[in-house]
Backbone as ProteinMPNN parsed JSONL, in Angstrom:
{"seq_chain_A": "MWSLYLVRTACDRLYTGITTDVERRFRQHSKGRGAKALRGKGPLTLEFHTPIGDRAQASRVEYRVKQLTRAQKEAVLIRQALPEHCLEPL", "coords_chain_A": {"N_chain_A": [[-103.519, 28.281, -32.15], [-102.013, 25.02, -31.962], [-100.532, 22.61, -34.374], [-99.96, 19.339, -35.439], [-97.397, 17.919, -37.513], [-96.364, 15.942, -40.435], [-93.571, 15.114, -42.278], [-92.528, 14.017, -45.531], [-89.328, 12.842, -46.314], [-87.016, 13.11, -49.447], [-85.663, 10.459, -49.31], [-87.4, 8.915, -48.277], [-88.079, 9.064, -45.474], [-89.913, 9.688, -42.311], [-90.575, 12.698, -40.781], [-91.386, 14.142, -37.811], [-93.358, 17.079, -36.561], [-94.367, 20.114, -34.847], [-96.173, 23.137, -35.025], [-97.562, 26.395, -35.131], [-98.213, 27.455, -37.586], [-98.514, 25.577, -40.056], [-98.26, 25.644, -43.043], [-96.281, 27.885, -43.28], [-94.06, 26.834, -41.869], [-93.684, 24.469, -43.332], [-92.574, 25.537, -45.672], [-90.354, 26.766, -44.706], [-88.9, 24.381, -44.077], [-88.663, 23.417, -46.465], [-86.998, 25.226, -47.857], [-84.707, 24.696, -46.65], [-84.255, 25.876, -43.936], [-84.676, 25.872, -40.646], [-85.584, 22.739, -39.021], [-82.698, 20.721, -38.591], [-82.538, 18.231, -39.204], [-83.755, 17.865, -41.551], [-82.504, 19.329, -43.533], [-81.119, 19.46, -46.719], [-82.517, 17.259, -47.481], [-84.371, 17.111, -49.218], [-86.432, 16.584, -52.326], [-89.401, 17.659, -50.213], [-92.349, 16.379, -48.779], [-95.151, 17.3, -47.834], [-97.122, 15.405, -45.631], [-99.037, 15.038, -43.878], [-101.219, 16.706, -41.575], [-102.628, 17.98, -38.575], [-104.901, 19.916, -36.393], [-104.083, 20.488, -32.978], [-104.235, 21.692, -30.422], [-103.443, 23.67, -27.624], [-99.958, 24.42, -27.042], [-98.543, 22.697, -25.025], [-100.15, 20.372, -25.198], [-99.874, 19.673, -27.928], [-97.063, 19.329, -27.913], [-96.98, 16.852, -26.301], [-98.469, 15.033, -27.808], [-96.801, 15.101, -30.077], [-94.419, 13.889, -29.035], [-95.564, 11.476, -28.407], [-96.077, 10.488, -30.969], [-93.652, 10.342, -32.268], [-92.519, 8.226, -30.967], [-93.775, 5.977, -32.122], [-93.591, 3.354, -34.31], [-92.235, 3.262, -37.707], [-93.931, 1.789, -39.344], [-96.399, 1.941, -37.774], [-96.633, 4.691, -37.99], [-97.071, 4.945, -40.949], [-99.288, 3.661, -41.144], [-101.262, 5.421, -39.874], [-101.182, 7.249, -41.8], [-102.149, 6.045, -43.896], [-104.689, 5.442, -43.037], [-105.696, 8.221, -42.968], [-105.787, 8.771, -45.509], [-107.736, 7.031, -46.75], [-111.227, 6.605, -47.631], [-113.87, 7.0, -45.233], [-115.836, 4.847, -45.212], [-114.278, 2.778, -46.11], [-112.888, 2.001, -43.966], [-114.673, 0.742, -42.166], [-115.81, -2.175, -40.369], [-115.769, -5.511, -41.831]], "CA_chain_A": [[-103.861, 26.682, -32.392], [-100.927, 24.164, -32.513], [-100.806, 21.48, -35.141], [-98.681, 18.31, -35.733], [-97.466, 17.625, -38.937], [-95.436, 14.891, -40.802], [-93.041, 15.573, -43.626], [-91.603, 12.924, -45.867], [-87.944, 13.19, -47.12], [-86.884, 12.355, -50.739], [-85.114, 9.122, -49.028], [-88.676, 8.241, -47.606], [-88.29, 9.088, -44.011], [-90.86, 10.653, -42.046], [-90.307, 13.806, -39.869], [-92.669, 14.612, -37.282], [-93.021, 18.298, -35.726], [-95.499, 20.823, -34.395], [-96.18, 24.551, -35.11], [-98.695, 27.105, -35.129], [-98.744, 27.669, -38.93], [-98.192, 24.433, -41.093], [-97.758, 26.092, -44.501], [-95.112, 28.651, -43.259], [-93.002, 25.821, -41.284], [-93.156, 23.432, -44.398], [-91.853, 26.464, -46.637], [-89.17, 26.866, -44.128], [-88.221, 23.155, -44.099], [-88.474, 23.228, -47.871], [-85.995, 26.119, -47.959], [-83.422, 24.379, -45.728], [-84.153, 26.531, -42.753], [-85.452, 25.069, -39.498], [-84.881, 21.375, -38.503], [-81.371, 20.344, -39.107], [-82.776, 16.884, -39.59], [-84.424, 17.956, -43.034], [-81.678, 20.053, -44.426], [-80.37, 18.7, -47.813], [-83.2, 15.939, -47.626], [-85.323, 17.35, -50.264], [-87.474, 17.549, -51.96], [-89.993, 17.324, -49.129], [-93.671, 16.358, -49.054], [-96.022, 17.376, -46.325], [-97.86, 14.015, -45.668], [-100.157, 14.904, -42.771], [-101.225, 17.83, -40.595], [-103.93, 18.166, -38.048], [-104.724, 20.838, -35.382], [-103.992, 19.851, -31.577], [-104.653, 22.557, -29.298], [-102.26, 24.558, -27.199], [-98.573, 23.891, -27.231], [-98.408, 21.624, -24.067], [-100.957, 19.24, -25.812], [-99.195, 19.398, -29.235], [-95.831, 18.675, -27.369], [-97.451, 15.658, -25.846], [-98.81, 14.231, -29.024], [-95.635, 15.141, -31.035], [-93.567, 12.909, -28.415], [-96.33, 10.179, -28.711], [-95.99, 9.867, -32.345], [-92.11, 10.073, -32.332], [-92.307, 7.026, -30.342], [-94.224, 5.143, -33.036], [-92.6, 2.712, -35.422], [-92.326, 3.643, -39.126], [-95.203, 0.938, -39.745], [-97.428, 2.622, -37.248], [-97.086, 6.244, -38.811], [-97.513, 4.687, -42.035], [-100.777, 3.282, -40.903], [-101.789, 6.561, -39.743], [-101.219, 8.015, -42.95], [-103.167, 5.254, -44.871], [-106.185, 5.77, -42.345], [-106.197, 9.637, -43.467], [-106.165, 9.012, -47.019], [-108.87, 6.298, -47.138], [-112.397, 7.105, -47.2], [-114.49, 6.42, -43.986], [-116.497, 3.644, -45.629], [-113.185, 1.534, -46.131], [-112.277, 1.631, -42.671], [-115.616, -0.013, -41.409], [-115.374, -3.551, -40.388], [-116.711, -6.271, -42.962]], "C_chain_A": [[-102.426, 26.083, -32.79], [-101.322, 23.014, -33.375], [-99.706, 20.585, -35.213], [-98.723, 17.98, -37.161], [-96.294, 16.523, -39.169], [-94.923, 15.139, -42.149], [-92.262, 14.14, -44.043], [-90.415, 13.504, -46.689], [-88.073, 12.279, -48.637], [-86.457, 10.815, -50.322], [-86.236, 8.551, -48.238], [-88.981, 8.158, -46.226], [-89.217, 9.977, -43.748], [-90.338, 11.583, -40.648], [-91.553, 14.317, -38.948], [-92.456, 15.973, -36.401], [-94.367, 18.946, -35.271], [-95.214, 22.333, -34.703], [-97.566, 25.176, -35.085], [-99.225, 27.61, -36.626], [-97.847, 26.596, -40.067], [-97.558, 24.77, -42.42], [-96.377, 26.92, -44.309], [-93.923, 27.728, -42.694], [-92.645, 25.077, -42.465], [-92.327, 24.173, -45.414], [-90.426, 26.579, -46.055], [-88.297, 25.524, -44.186], [-87.652, 23.006, -45.612], [-87.234, 23.999, -48.509], [-84.505, 25.716, -47.341], [-83.272, 25.135, -44.514], [-85.084, 25.685, -41.735], [-84.779, 23.9, -39.087], [-83.639, 20.908, -39.11], [-81.573, 18.97, -39.781], [-83.287, 16.895, -41.136], [-83.633, 18.607, -43.82], [-81.015, 19.125, -45.265], [-81.028, 17.271, -47.936], [-84.145, 15.943, -48.612], [-85.314, 16.463, -51.452], [-88.364, 16.928, -51.057], [-91.442, 17.158, -49.538], [-94.309, 16.481, -47.723], [-97.135, 16.279, -46.539], [-99.207, 14.211, -44.938], [-100.093, 16.223, -42.054], [-102.561, 17.886, -39.863], [-103.762, 18.972, -36.766], [-105.016, 20.144, -34.087], [-104.621, 20.569, -30.564], [-103.549, 23.384, -28.966], [-100.907, 23.583, -27.376], [-98.131, 22.701, -26.076], [-98.974, 20.319, -24.665], [-100.223, 18.733, -27.085], [-97.876, 18.645, -28.88], [-96.044, 17.278, -27.034], [-97.545, 14.596, -26.871], [-97.536, 14.03, -29.901], [-94.763, 13.734, -30.3], [-94.243, 11.405, -28.555], [-96.074, 9.45, -30.232], [-94.545, 9.794, -32.742], [-91.69, 8.721, -31.759], [-92.828, 5.649, -31.18], [-93.295, 4.625, -33.909], [-93.065, 3.326, -36.636], [-93.695, 2.996, -39.673], [-96.399, 1.587, -39.095], [-97.77, 3.976, -37.864], [-97.485, 5.999, -40.117], [-99.062, 4.392, -41.834], [-101.654, 4.483, -40.712], [-102.168, 7.33, -41.065], [-102.184, 7.466, -43.915], [-104.447, 5.687, -44.318], [-106.687, 7.14, -42.804], [-106.375, 9.63, -44.736], [-107.307, 8.19, -47.511], [-110.168, 6.843, -46.799], [-112.986, 6.566, -45.952], [-114.773, 5.195, -44.064], [-115.47, 2.527, -45.611], [-112.781, 1.303, -44.899], [-113.178, 0.655, -41.598], [-115.116, -1.658, -41.531], [-116.247, -4.119, -41.32], [-117.698, -6.958, -42.152]], "O_chain_A": [[-101.77, 26.526, -33.733], [-102.391, 22.448, -33.143], [-98.56, 21.007, -35.063], [-99.722, 17.804, -37.859], [-95.454, 16.251, -38.311], [-95.688, 15.355, -43.089], [-91.633, 13.387, -43.3], [-90.494, 14.405, -47.523], [-88.773, 11.311, -48.935], [-86.931, 9.926, -51.029], [-85.936, 7.627, -47.483], [-89.86, 7.44, -45.749], [-89.505, 10.901, -44.509], [-89.792, 11.08, -39.666], [-92.559, 14.835, -39.433], [-91.515, 16.024, -35.608], [-95.403, 18.285, -35.342], [-94.052, 22.734, -34.631], [-98.586, 24.491, -35.025], [-100.354, 28.053, -36.837], [-96.816, 26.852, -40.689], [-96.513, 24.262, -42.827], [-95.433, 26.691, -45.066], [-92.799, 27.958, -43.141], [-91.451, 24.959, -42.738], [-91.438, 23.564, -46.009], [-89.436, 26.502, -46.782], [-87.077, 25.603, -44.332], [-86.531, 22.6, -45.919], [-86.579, 23.557, -49.453], [-83.444, 26.31, -47.536], [-82.164, 25.092, -43.979], [-86.04, 24.983, -42.063], [-83.579, 23.915, -38.811], [-83.684, 20.715, -40.325], [-80.906, 18.609, -40.75], [-83.167, 15.881, -41.824], [-83.967, 18.554, -45.004], [-80.417, 18.146, -44.817], [-80.411, 16.29, -48.349], [-84.744, 14.909, -48.909], [-84.386, 15.678, -51.649], [-88.275, 15.704, -50.962], [-91.817, 17.725, -50.564], [-94.004, 15.843, -46.716], [-97.915, 16.296, -47.491], [-100.263, 13.683, -45.285], [-99.017, 16.809, -41.934], [-103.589, 17.84, -40.538], [-102.746, 18.85, -36.081], [-105.956, 19.358, -33.974], [-105.509, 20.063, -29.878], [-102.766, 23.797, -29.822], [-100.846, 22.404, -27.727], [-97.335, 21.832, -26.431], [-98.313, 19.282, -24.622], [-99.999, 17.535, -27.263], [-97.58, 17.566, -29.395], [-95.242, 16.474, -27.509], [-96.916, 13.538, -26.87], [-97.262, 12.932, -30.384], [-94.521, 12.719, -30.952], [-93.595, 10.38, -28.767], [-95.931, 8.26, -30.512], [-94.314, 9.05, -33.694], [-90.624, 8.187, -32.065], [-92.401, 4.516, -30.958], [-92.306, 5.26, -34.275], [-94.165, 3.876, -36.676], [-94.461, 3.657, -40.374], [-97.391, 1.792, -39.795], [-98.903, 4.333, -38.184], [-98.293, 6.809, -40.573], [-99.916, 5.008, -42.472], [-102.712, 4.568, -41.336], [-103.239, 7.891, -41.295], [-102.91, 8.16, -44.627], [-105.262, 6.261, -45.041], [-107.886, 7.311, -43.024], [-107.132, 10.476, -45.212], [-107.867, 8.514, -48.559], [-110.291, 7.508, -45.77], [-112.479, 5.499, -45.604], [-114.264, 4.361, -43.316], [-115.767, 1.429, -45.14], [-112.227, 0.216, -44.736], [-112.754, 0.037, -40.621], [-114.389, -2.205, -42.36], [-117.281, -3.559, -41.683], [-118.574, -7.636, -42.689]]}, "name": "protein", "num_of_chains": 1, "seq": "MWSLYLVRTACDRLYTGITTDVERRFRQHSKGRGAKALRGKGPLTLEFHTPIGDRAQASRVEYRVKQLTRAQKEAVLIRQALPEHCLEPL"}
């Protein structure tokens, strides 16, 4: 099972990636291994992760998320953090 994840850097940037083991991949990023975009950008925070399916599906979703604006990515994080009843229309 592949997962999509978002990591926040110390300078408040969001990095999007996919993996089969989110915790292992986050540890790699935190140790400066893996994506060059995250090297020297710590401390890092794992902001979001969700299972997606197979690698093809995960790659498609990753591409779409990477096309989102920062504001749209932040909105995803806010929706994830809020209780379901807060998201219902008034």
